[in-house]
C-alpha positions as CSV (number, residue, x, y, z in Angstrom):
1,X,-34.5,-33.1,-13.5
2,X,-31.8,-35.0,-11.6
3,X,-28.9,-36.7,-13.5
4,X,-28.4,-40.4,-13.3
5,X,-25.9,-41.5,-10.7
6,X,-23.6,-43.0,-13.4
7,X,-23.3,-39.6,-15.1
8,X,-22.3,-38.0,-11.9
9,X,-19.8,-40.7,-11.2
10,X,-18.3,-40.4,-14.7
11,X,-18.0,-36.6,-14.3
12,X,-16.3,-37.0,-10.9
13,X,-13.8,-39.5,-12.5
14,X,-13.0,-37.0,-15.3
15,X,-12.4,-34.2,-12.8
16,X,-10.2,-36.5,-10.7
17,X,-8.1,-37.4,-13.8
18,X,-7.7,-33.8,-14.6
19,X,-6.6,-33.0,-11.1
20,X,-4.1,-35.9,-11.1
21,X,-2.6,-34.4,-14.3
22,X,-1.8,-31.1,-12.6
23,X,-0.6,-32.5,-9.3
24,X,3.1,-32.5,-10.4
25,X,2.8,-28.9,-11.5
26,X,1.2,-27.9,-8.2
27,X,3.9,-29.8,-6.3
28,X,6.7,-28.0,-8.1
29,X,5.1,-24.7,-7.2
30,X,4.8,-25.7,-3.6
31,X,8.6,-26.5,-3.3
32,X,11.0,-23.9,-2.0
33,X,11.7,-22.6,-5.6
34,X,10.0,-19.3,-4.8
35,X,11.0,-16.7,-2.3
36,X,9.0,-16.8,0.8
37,X,7.4,-13.5,2.1
38,X,9.4,-11.8,4.8
39,X,7.8,-10.0,7.7
40,X,9.5,-7.2,9.6
41,X,8.1,-5.6,12.7
42,X,9.0,-2.0,13.7
43,X,7.9,-0.3,16.9
44,X,7.4,3.3,18.0
45,X,8.6,6.5,16.3
46,X,11.9,4.9,15.4
47,X,10.0,2.2,13.4
48,X,8.0,4.8,11.6
49,X,11.1,6.8,10.8
50,X,12.9,3.7,9.6
51,X,10.1,3.0,7.1
52,X,10.0,6.7,5.9
53,X,13.7,6.7,5.3
54,X,13.5,3.3,3.6
55,X,10.8,4.7,1.2
56,X,13.3,7.3,0.1
57,X,16.2,5.0,-0.3
58,X,14.6,1.9,-1.8
59,X,11.8,3.3,-3.9
60,X,10.4,1.7,-6.9
61,X,9.3,4.9,-8.6
62,X,5.9,5.1,-7.0
63,X,4.3,5.1,-3.6
64,X,0.7,4.2,-2.8
65,X,-0.7,5.6,0.5
66,X,-4.2,5.1,1.9
67,X,-5.5,6.3,5.2
68,X,-5.1,9.1,7.6
69,X,-2.1,11.3,7.0
70,X,-2.9,13.3,10.1
71,X,-2.5,10.2,12.3
72,X,0.9,9.6,10.6
73,X,1.8,13.2,11.3
74,X,1.1,12.7,14.9
75,X,4.0,10.3,15.0
76,X,6.6,11.5,12.4
77,X,5.7,15.2,12.6
78,X,4.4,17.6,10.0
79,X,7.7,19.4,9.9
80,X,9.6,16.2,9.0
81,X,7.1,15.3,6.3
82,X,6.7,18.7,4.6
83,X,10.3,20.1,5.1
84,X,12.3,16.9,4.5
85,X,10.4,13.9,3.3
86,X,8.3,15.5,0.6
87,X,11.1,17.7,-0.9
88,X,13.5,14.6,-0.9
89,X,10.8,12.5,-2.5
90,X,10.4,15.1,-5.2
91,X,14.2,15.4,-5.8
92,X,14.4,11.7,-6.3
93,X,11.4,11.7,-8.7
94,X,9.3,9.4,-6.5
95,X,5.6,9.8,-7.3
96,X,2.9,9.2,-4.8
97,X,-0.8,8.3,-5.2
98,X,-2.8,9.0,-2.1
99,X,-6.3,8.1,-0.9
100,X,-7.1,10.5,1.9
101,X,-10.0,11.6,3.9
102,X,-11.4,15.1,3.3
103,X,-10.8,16.0,6.9
104,X,-7.1,15.3,6.4
105,X,-6.9,17.3,3.3
106,X,-8.5,20.3,5.0
107,X,-6.6,20.0,8.2
108,X,-3.1,19.3,6.9
109,X,-2.7,20.4,3.3
110,X,-4.7,23.6,3.5
111,X,-3.1,24.6,6.8
112,X,0.3,24.1,5.1
113,X,-0.7,26.3,2.3
114,X,-1.8,29.0,4.7
115,X,1.4,28.8,6.7
116,X,3.8,28.8,3.8
117,X,1.9,31.2,1.5
118,X,2.6,28.7,-1.3
119,X,-0.2,27.2,-3.3
120,X,-0.2,23.4,-3.2
121,X,0.6,22.0,-6.6
122,X,0.0,18.3,-6.6
123,X,1.5,17.8,-10.1
124,X,4.6,19.8,-9.1
125,X,4.9,17.7,-5.9
126,X,4.5,14.4,-7.9
127,X,1.3,13.7,-6.0
128,X,-2.1,12.4,-7.0
129,X,-4.8,12.7,-4.4
130,X,-8.3,11.1,-4.3
131,X,-10.8,11.6,-1.5
132,X,-12.1,8.7,0.6
133,X,-15.7,9.1,1.9
134,X,-15.6,10.1,5.5
135,X,-18.1,7.4,6.4
136,X,-15.3,4.9,5.7
137,X,-12.9,6.6,8.1
138,X,-10.3,4.3,9.8
139,X,-7.3,5.2,11.8
140,X,-4.8,2.7,10.2
141,X,-2.9,3.6,7.1
142,X,-1.2,1.5,4.4
143,X,1.8,2.4,2.3
144,X,2.9,0.3,-0.6
145,X,6.3,0.7,-2.3
146,X,9.0,-1.4,-3.9
147,X,7.1,-4.7,-3.5
148,X,6.5,-3.9,0.2
149,X,3.4,-3.3,2.2
150,X,3.5,-1.3,5.4
151,X,0.6,-1.0,7.9
152,X,0.7,1.9,10.3
């Protein structure tokens, strides 16, 4: 059953009064009292390397990575990652949580194990890995650290 028009009008007026009460608060939030997000753009291999070094220098204790590590390795190189970045990250106590595709795990991590004769120990390497279903495969990757978000 439909409400009488006066009831709707009364409800609308109450909502308007409540909104008018919070307008000063909303206006204060909208002022320049809060830091504005900053956007940086990096290009090419130099840009990737800048971000990778920045991760090691300005870490917040934990990294979050989602995507294709093999695509990232095409740019920064497997050697750089496994022989420099990972050991440096471990020395500095920087943990990483990764969402990877099964194909990446098989292609990169298992081949690394075969080449070095070392067993991969995620706990020792401060790494937690979860597998993304292959049907959701995408080429881009995201890295979150120290209140920053990086898209590769």
